[in-house]
Each structure stands twice: as C-alpha cells, then as structure tokens.
C-alpha positions as CSV (number, residue, x, y, z in Angstrom):
1,M,-5.6,10.7,2.6
2,S,-9.0,9.2,3.3
3,P,-10.2,6.1,1.6
4,E,-12.4,6.7,-1.4
5,P,-15.6,4.7,-1.9
6,I,-15.5,1.7,-4.2
7,S,-17.6,2.1,-7.3
8,S,-20.6,-0.2,-7.8
9,E,-19.1,-1.4,-11.1
10,L,-16.0,-2.6,-9.3
11,R,-18.1,-4.2,-6.6
12,Q,-20.0,-6.1,-9.3
13,V,-16.8,-7.2,-11.0
14,L,-15.3,-8.4,-7.8
15,R,-18.5,-10.3,-6.9
16,A,-18.6,-11.9,-10.3
17,L,-15.0,-13.1,-9.9
18,R,-15.7,-14.2,-6.3
19,L,-13.3,-11.7,-5.0
20,S,-15.8,-9.6,-3.0
21,P,-14.0,-10.2,0.3
22,M,-11.2,-7.9,-1.1
23,L,-13.7,-5.0,-0.5
24,A,-12.9,-5.1,3.2
25,T,-9.3,-4.0,2.7
26,L,-9.3,-2.4,-0.8
27,P,-9.9,1.3,0.3
28,E,-7.0,1.2,2.7
29,R,-4.8,-0.5,0.1
30,L,-5.6,2.2,-2.4
31,V,-4.6,4.9,0.1
32,L,-1.3,3.0,0.7
33,A,-0.6,2.6,-3.0
34,R,-1.2,6.3,-3.7
35,S,1.0,7.4,-0.7
36,R,3.8,5.1,-1.8
37,K,3.3,5.9,-5.5
38,M,3.2,2.2,-6.3
39,A,3.2,0.9,-9.8
40,H,0.0,-0.7,-11.0
41,Q,1.6,-4.2,-11.1
42,D,2.8,-3.8,-7.5
43,F,-0.6,-2.7,-6.3
44,L,-2.2,-5.7,-8.0
45,E,0.3,-8.0,-6.5
46,L,-0.4,-6.6,-3.1
47,V,-4.2,-6.9,-3.2
48,L,-4.1,-10.4,-4.7
49,S,-1.5,-11.5,-2.1
50,D,-3.9,-10.3,0.6
51,E,-6.6,-12.4,-0.9
52,V,-4.4,-15.5,-1.1
53,S,-3.4,-15.1,2.5
54,R,-7.1,-14.7,3.5
55,R,-8.1,-17.8,1.6
56,E,-5.2,-19.8,3.1
57,S,-6.1,-18.8,6.6
58,V,-9.8,-19.7,6.0
59,S,-8.8,-23.0,4.5
60,A,-6.4,-23.9,7.3
61,A,-9.0,-23.1,9.9
62,A,-11.5,-25.4,8.2
63,A,-9.1,-28.2,7.2
64,P,-8.9,-30.2,10.5
65,H,-12.7,-30.6,10.8
66,T,-13.2,-31.3,7.1
67,T,-10.3,-33.8,7.0
68,E,-11.4,-35.8,10.0
69,G,-14.9,-36.2,8.7
70,C,-13.8,-37.3,5.2
71,V,-11.3,-39.8,6.4
72,A,-13.8,-41.5,8.8
73,R,-16.5,-41.7,6.1
74,E,-14.1,-43.0,3.4
75,A,-12.9,-45.8,5.7
76,Y,-16.5,-46.7,6.5
77,V,-17.5,-46.8,2.8
78,V,-14.6,-48.9,1.8
79,Q,-15.3,-51.4,4.6
80,D,-19.0,-51.6,3.9
81,S,-18.6,-52.0,0.1
82,A,-15.9,-54.6,0.3
83,V,-18.0,-56.9,2.3
84,S,-21.5,-56.3,0.8
85,W,-20.5,-56.2,-2.9
86,R,-18.8,-59.6,-2.8
87,P,-20.8,-61.7,-0.3
88,A,-18.8,-64.8,-1.4
89,I,-15.7,-63.4,0.3
90,G,-15.9,-63.9,4.0
91,A,-15.2,-61.0,6.3
92,N,-12.2,-62.8,7.7
93,R,-10.6,-62.8,4.1
94,V,-11.1,-59.1,3.4
95,I,-8.0,-57.0,4.1
96,F,-8.6,-53.4,5.1
97,G,-5.9,-50.8,4.9
98,A,-3.2,-53.0,3.3
C-alpha cells in the first residue's frame, strides 16, 4: 500500500490545532493502520502518542538552555530589586537565597 495524500481540509484542521507536525508521519501511520485493521480509537492513540513523543523530545532538547538562562536572570532580578527597592536596608543585611 502506498501512502495517500492528505486532504487540504485535514491540513487546515491540523494547522488550526497546532498539530501540523503530524503531517510528516501521518501518511505512513494511515498505511500501518489499514494493514493492521486498527480500530479508530487505536489509530488516534497512535498518532497522538507520536505527537506527544515529538513534543517531549523537542522540549527536552530546549530545556537545558532555557533553564540556565532563566535561573541566572531570576537570581539577578531578585538581587537587584532587593537592594534598590529598599535603600534603607544595607547590602550587608540583605539575605539572598535563604
């Protein structure tokens, strides 16, 4: 069985739901579903599980860079605001990271 083309209507729906990356594997998954005579629910679970895996891998790849940048900036903002908002408190009396 060869993969069938995906209709433009389905492409628009997937795009509207922000699921357009599924288009990369959907034709092959349709062929697999037909050859195994999968139930609709099983097919839906399969393609949605693929999307969850894809998002987790993208998220995991971006996480170390994102986390490092956020932590450093948050620490800087806390230090800066603690001293500048209350100038009556001396820097030696401000406790960071208690």
